[in-house]
N, C-alpha and C positions, 0 to 999 in steps of 0.2 A: 475414482479418477483415474484419466491418461495422461500417462507424461512421458514427455518430450525431451529425452536428456542430450545436449551437446557438448563437444570439447574441444577449446580452443589452448593450443599449445599442452593440452593434456589429453592421456587416454582415459577413456570411460571404461575403468574395470570392473567387474564383476560387482568388487568390494562396493566400489562406488556408488555405481549403480543399485545397489541394497540399500543401503546406508540412506539415499535421498529419500527412495522409494518408502523406507521405513518413517523415517523424520517428517517427511512431507503427507505420510500416510496418515499418521494422526489428524490431518487436517479434515480427513474424509468425512467426519463428523459434521461437519459444516457446511460440505456441498453434495450435491448431486451426481451419480456414479458418472457420468458421461461428461465430470468438468477436468478442460483438458490443462494440464500445468507445464509451462515452457520453462525447463533448468538450462542454465549456459553455465559451465565452469570452467574458468580457466586460469592459467597462471602464470603471473606476469612478475618479474623478476623474483621474488622469494615470496611473493603475495600470493596466495590461494583464493581465489574468489570464486562466489556463485551470485548467480542472477537467477531469480526466481518470478515469473509473470503471469498471472490468474486472471484472464479477461472472466467479466462479471457484468452483466447486463449494461453495457455502456459505458462500463467504468474497468480500470482494470487494479489488479492489484499487484504489488510490484515490490521488491524489496531487492537489496545488493547487498554483501556483506564478504568479509575478506579479511583474513590470519595468513598465521605462517603454516596450517595445517589445515586443510581442505575438509576434514572431520568436524573441527570447529565451527569452521563457517557454516558449514550445512546445520547446525544445531544455531549458530545465531539465527540465520536466516528465517528459520522456523519460528522461534519466538517473535522478530518482527512483523510477519507474515498471520501469526495470529490474534498480533495486537491491532492489526490495521483491520483486518475482520471484525472486532469489537466494535473499531470506531466506525468501519463500514454500515454495520448492522444497527447502530446509533441511527445512523442515519436515516436509513429506509425506515423505521418504526417511527421517528419523528416526521418525517415526510408522508406517510403512509402509502411508499410505494411498494412496487414487489422485489422479491431478494433476486430476480433471475435464476441463477443457478445454485442459490443457498438454499440451505434444508429448512424444509417450513417449521421444523420444531427448533432450533437455531434460532430461526426472526422471531417466535413466537416467547419465546424467554423473557423474563424482565433482563433490566439491564442496569448496568451503574450508571447514577446520574453525574459522576467525576469524569466518564471519557466523554463527554458533551465536548463540542470546538466553543475555548472562548475567546474572543477578541479583548487582550487587555491594553492594546495601547493601538493609536490611529496617527499615520503622517501623512502629509501632503506632499505629491512629488507630481511635476509634468511628465507626463508619457500618454467567445462563445458566453454571451450571456449566461449569467450564474450570481447566485447568493455569495456574497465573502464567505460564509458556512462553508456553502458546498465547495468553493478554492479551497479551502482548509483542508476539507476530508480529501479532496482530490490530490493535493500538493504530497498528504500523508500515504496515499493510496500508489503514487508513483516515487517515495520515497526522495522527494527534493525538501530542498529548504526555504524554497519560496515558490508562488504561482503565480502568474500575468493573468488576468481574464477581466472581460467587459462584466459591470456590474449591471445584473437586471435590472435595478432599480434606479441608477441614475444613468446608466447608458455610456459612461465611462470607463476609459482603462485602468486597474487598479492590480495591486499587487499584493500577496499575503504573505506572510513569511514567519519561519519558526524562530522563535526566541529561547534564548538558555532557559531551562527550568520547564520546557514543554511547551509553553504558551506561545499565542500567536498573536501577530502583529496585521497591521491594515495600512497601506501607503494610497491615497486617494489624488487624483491631481489637484490642484489650484483652481477657483473659480477665477 
């Protein structure tokens, strides 16, 4: 993996660089060697924040974590990225898509059905064509709580959002 590490209001010391490369290097088993990992570390007041972005075949795996200690933030971001990878893998296995720069051995592994995207609530609301489940996966990959999209089946603008307990909701326009 190729790391591009940047700092905002913080000097990237050798120790920080080594911590990022060691912790995120654990994800190397999932990616091909030429995968680029963009890391931005920043300090805002007393919050130590790290943002990690990994482009993967038309999608982005991204996480942003903050704490009072940059090393804790690094640990947190690695855990979130790994969870996102499992969800992304489930999507490409279910849709029989290519994994891009993910290792073939990782994609071929069996996966836990519990990680599948399930929409548990639907709302109607006035307001890139894709299916709602794909919008949920994209929302997770971006690390957001909601995602606006055009439903590929109905051609209407919709919103998926994350609910408490890790479940998902879907907002559709009224007829």
